[in-house]
C-alpha positions, 0 to 999 in steps of 0.5 A: 852438807848435813842435808846432803848426807841425809839424802845420801843416807836415804838412798843407801837405805833404799839400796840396802832394803832392796839388797836385803828384801830376801831372807837375812842370813847374817846374825844380829851384829853388835859392836863394842870397844873390845877387850875386857869391856866387851867380855863383860857385855858378852857375859852380862847380856849377849850370852843370856840374850841368845839363850833366852830368845834363840837369836844368834849374835855376832860381835865386832869391835871398833875404835870410834869416829862417826866417819866410820859409821857414815861410810857404812850407812851412806855407802850401803854397808849394812853389816852392823846393827847396834854400836856402842858410841861416844857422845859426840858421835851420837850427836853428829850421827843423829843429826845426819840421820845415821841412827834410828830414833828410839822408841822410848816407851818400849825401853820403860820411858825416859825417866827410867834412866839418868838424864845424861843417858837419854837421847833421841837416838841413843840410850846410855850403855854405861857411865865411865871415866878417864882416870890416872892408872899406874903400876903399883909395883913400880910406884911405891908409896903415894902415887900420882894424885893429880894431872900435875903429878902425871906430868912430873917425870922427875918425881915419877920417872917413866913413860906415860900412856895417852890416847892419841886424840886431842879430846881428853889430852887438851883437858888434862893438859890444862888441869896439869897447868893449874886450870880448875876443872870448871874452867877447862872448857871456857879456857879451851874456847879461847885461842890463848887457852888452846895454845896454853894446852899445847904448850903443856903437851909439849912438856910431856910429849917426849915421854908419851906412848900414844894408844888408840884403843883403851884395850891396849892400856893393861898391856902397856902397863903390864909390859912395863912400857909405861909406868902410868896411863890415862885409862878407864878404871874397869880395865885395870881392875879386871886385870888385877882380878884375873892376872894378879896385877897391882894396878892402881887408880887415882880419880882426881880430875877425872873426865866422865861421860856416857857411852850409848847404844845406837841402832844404825839407820840401815840395819836390816834387823831393826826388830831384833836390834830393838829387842836386844836394846830392851834386854841390855837396858833392863835394871836386872841386867844392868846390875849383872854388868856391874858384877863383871866390870866396874862401871857406872850404870845408867838405869835409875832402878839399877843404880838403886838396887846394885850392891854398894860395893859394886859402885866402888871405883866407878863414877856412881860413887860420889867420893870419886867425883868431887873434882871431876869434869864432865866431858863437853860433847858439844864443844867437841862437835863444834871444835873437834875437826880443827883441833884434831887437825892441829893435834895430828900435825903436832904429834907428827912433828 
C-alpha cells in the first residue's frame, strides 16, 4: 500500500514539475493552525522573512490529518509548500514520501535541536501541551486540578470542551479513571483498556461540546458555552492579554508533543521553502516567537537564551511537567484508524 502511494506520489511530482516548468507566480505558501498561534508565527517569523528577503508569503490554515496532504501530493495539487503538522502525520507522511527529506546541515545540525524535535522529514516548530483551561470568572476559588475534576460535573457544573478525536480523549479518560500517566499507553494497548476509556467517556459525553480546531476554544469559553475545555495554554493566555479575559490553566496530567515544519514533496518552491525553514528555526527568531505566544521552543540555544519569564505556562518549565504524559505518536500510527472508526461511531450514537 505504501509503495503504491509512493509510486503515485512520484507520478504526481512529475506532473507537477511539468505544470510548473514555467515561471511560478504564486507566493510561497505556509500553512498553520490558524488563530493566535498563526498570528504569533506571522509576527515572529513571516513578516520579518518577507521584509529581509523580498519573498512574498501566502498563508493558509488547516485542521490536520495526513489524508489531506496525501490527497494534495498524490493528486498533483501543489498549492502548499510548508505545513505545520502533528507527530503522527509527520511519521506517516514521511514513510509515504509526501514530505521532502531535510538538509540538517543547513539547519545547524541535528544537535542544535531537542532530540524530540528532530526527524528526517521535519524540524520541531514548537513544543506544546494540552491542559485543562477554565473560566476563572465562573469557577471561583480552587479550580480543577486533575482530569477526575474535569469529569466531575457536580462539583464543577457546566459544559466541557473536548477535541473531536479519540487521540487525547482516550488518554484523558483513563487518567480521569485513575490510571497513572506512565500506564496510560500500556493500558490502551489492551482491548480491556480501550473499553475502560470508552466507558469513562460515556460518563462525560452528555456534557461535552466537541471542537475540531483549537482556535475555537477561547470563543467557547468566552461565550460561556463551556466552563472548561481541553486546550493549549497559549491561546488562553493571549486572550487574557488582548481581551481582558480571566482564563486559567491547570497543568496536572497534561499531554505534551512537538509540532513540526515539513516541506511538501511536490512543492514547486523548494529553495524558498528551505530558506524560510532556516529563518524560522534560528535561535534568535524562535526566542521572538516566545514573546508573542507562550510555547516551548525546540532550538537548544533558543531555550538557553530565552527570558525565564517566557517559559512560564509552557512545557519548557519543569514545574509544569511533573506528572505529564508524552504523546505516543507510534501508538496512534498503529491504532489510529481503528480507534477513530470506533470513536466516530460512538460520538454519532
